[in-house]
C-alpha positions in Angstrom: 123.0 37.6 117.3 126.6 38.5 116.3 127.5 41.9 115.0 130.4 41.5 112.5 130.5 45.2 111.7 132.4 46.0 114.9 135.9 44.6 115.5 137.3 45.0 118.9 140.9 44.0 119.7 140.7 42.5 123.2 144.4 43.3 124.0 144.2 47.0 123.2 141.6 49.0 121.3 143.4 51.0 118.7 141.7 53.7 116.6 143.2 53.9 113.1 142.5 57.2 111.3 142.7 56.0 107.7 140.7 56.0 104.6 138.4 53.3 105.9 137.6 55.3 109.0 137.1 58.5 106.9 134.6 56.9 104.5 132.7 55.2 107.4 132.5 58.4 109.4 131.7 60.6 106.3 128.8 58.3 105.4 127.7 58.2 109.1 127.4 62.0 109.2 125.9 62.1 105.7 128.4 64.4 104.1 129.8 64.1 100.5 133.4 63.9 99.4 133.1 67.2 97.7 132.0 69.0 100.9 134.9 67.4 102.8 137.4 68.4 100.1 136.1 72.0 100.0 136.4 72.3 103.8 139.9 70.9 103.7 141.0 73.0 100.8 142.1 69.9 98.8 140.9 68.4 95.5 138.1 65.9 95.8 140.4 63.4 94.1 142.7 63.5 97.1 139.9 62.6 99.4 139.0 59.7 97.1 142.6 58.5 97.0 142.8 58.5 100.8 139.5 56.6 101.1 140.1 54.1 98.3 143.7 53.3 99.1 143.1 53.2 102.8 145.8 55.8 103.4 146.4 57.5 106.8 144.5 60.7 107.3 147.0 63.6 107.0 147.3 65.3 110.4 146.7 68.7 108.7 143.1 67.5 108.0 142.1 66.9 111.7 140.9 70.4 112.4 138.8 70.6 109.3 137.3 67.2 109.8 136.5 68.1 113.4 134.7 71.2 112.2 132.6 69.1 109.9 131.6 66.9 112.8 134.0 64.0 112.5 135.0 62.5 115.9 138.7 63.3 116.1 140.2 62.0 119.3 141.9 64.6 121.5 145.1 62.7 121.1 145.1 61.6 117.5 147.3 58.6 116.8 150.6 59.4 115.2 150.8 58.9 111.5 153.8 56.9 110.4 153.1 56.4 106.7 154.1 58.9 104.0 151.6 61.4 102.9 150.9 63.2 99.6 
């Protein structure tokens, strides 16, 4: 049986910390957007924008997300896109 929910790049596995990752992990650990926003000190609408527009996770969010149980890698990938 084939599992299409997991995509692995055979050349190099690259973890992308973006809105898709945020939503998937948030749902996996069963935490709401409001709780994430409160912990990060940002409006809930900002969390929604990151998730819906597949934006990169602002590096300033890493510590707060880790405190909530999100699996932030020790060496988080650099963020090259602009942030709001």
